[in-house]
C-alpha positions as CSV (number, residue, x, y, z in Angstrom):
1,M,-4.8,25.3,-38.0
2,N,-7.8,25.5,-35.8
3,P,-7.1,25.0,-32.1
4,L,-10.4,23.1,-31.7
5,D,-9.0,20.3,-34.0
6,D,-7.2,18.8,-31.0
7,L,-10.4,18.5,-29.1
8,R,-12.2,16.3,-31.6
9,P,-13.0,12.8,-30.2
10,V,-10.6,10.1,-31.2
11,E,-12.0,6.6,-31.7
12,P,-10.0,4.0,-29.8
13,S,-8.4,1.2,-31.7
14,R,-10.4,-2.0,-32.2
15,E,-7.8,-3.9,-30.0
16,L,-8.2,-1.5,-27.1
17,G,-12.0,-1.8,-27.4
18,E,-11.8,-5.6,-27.3
19,R,-9.5,-5.5,-24.2
20,V,-11.8,-3.2,-22.3
21,R,-14.8,-5.3,-23.3
22,R,-13.1,-8.5,-22.1
23,A,-12.1,-6.9,-18.8
24,A,-15.6,-5.6,-18.2
25,H,-17.1,-9.0,-18.9
26,A,-14.7,-10.7,-16.5
27,E,-15.6,-8.2,-13.8
28,L,-19.3,-8.9,-14.4
29,R,-18.8,-12.6,-14.2
30,V,-17.0,-12.2,-10.9
31,A,-19.7,-9.9,-9.6
32,M,-22.4,-12.3,-10.5
33,G,-20.6,-15.2,-8.8
34,P,-21.2,-16.5,-5.3
35,Q,-22.0,-13.7,-2.8
36,W,-19.3,-14.9,-0.4
37,R,-16.6,-14.4,-3.0
38,V,-17.8,-10.9,-3.8
39,V,-17.7,-10.0,-0.1
40,A,-14.3,-11.7,0.4
41,T,-12.8,-9.9,-2.6
42,R,-14.2,-6.5,-1.4
43,A,-12.9,-7.1,2.1
44,W,-9.5,-8.1,0.8
45,S,-9.3,-5.0,-1.4
46,N,-10.6,-2.5,1.1
47,V,-9.2,-3.9,4.4
48,A,-6.7,-6.7,4.4
49,L,-4.4,-5.5,1.6
50,P,-4.0,-2.0,2.9
51,A,-3.5,-3.4,6.4
52,A,-0.8,-5.8,5.2
53,I,0.9,-3.0,3.3
54,G,0.7,-0.7,6.4
55,I,2.1,-3.4,8.7
56,T,4.9,-4.1,6.3
57,V,5.9,-0.4,6.0
58,I,5.7,0.1,9.8
59,G,7.8,-3.1,10.3
60,Y,10.4,-1.8,7.8
61,L,10.5,1.6,9.4
62,H,11.0,0.1,12.9
63,W,13.8,-2.1,11.6
64,A,15.5,0.8,9.9
65,F,15.2,2.9,13.1
66,V,16.6,0.2,15.2
67,A,19.4,-0.5,12.7
68,A,20.3,3.2,12.5
69,S,20.2,3.6,16.3
70,S,22.6,0.7,16.7
71,L,25.1,2.3,14.4
72,Y,25.3,5.4,16.6
73,Q,25.8,3.4,19.9
């Protein structure tokens, strides 16, 4: 058996190709939509969502620290 046989390209299934095509078309439709929606989506993805996750994690860590400290008092 030739070790290069594993390196030959494999054609994706027709179903996978269709799913990728539909996802790409959906992204293009969104990108070609109103400019305010594109900006809002980008702002949500790049700023608001990470900030919300960070605030949630910090809040949980604060709560856990306070709860653990109260157990030792």
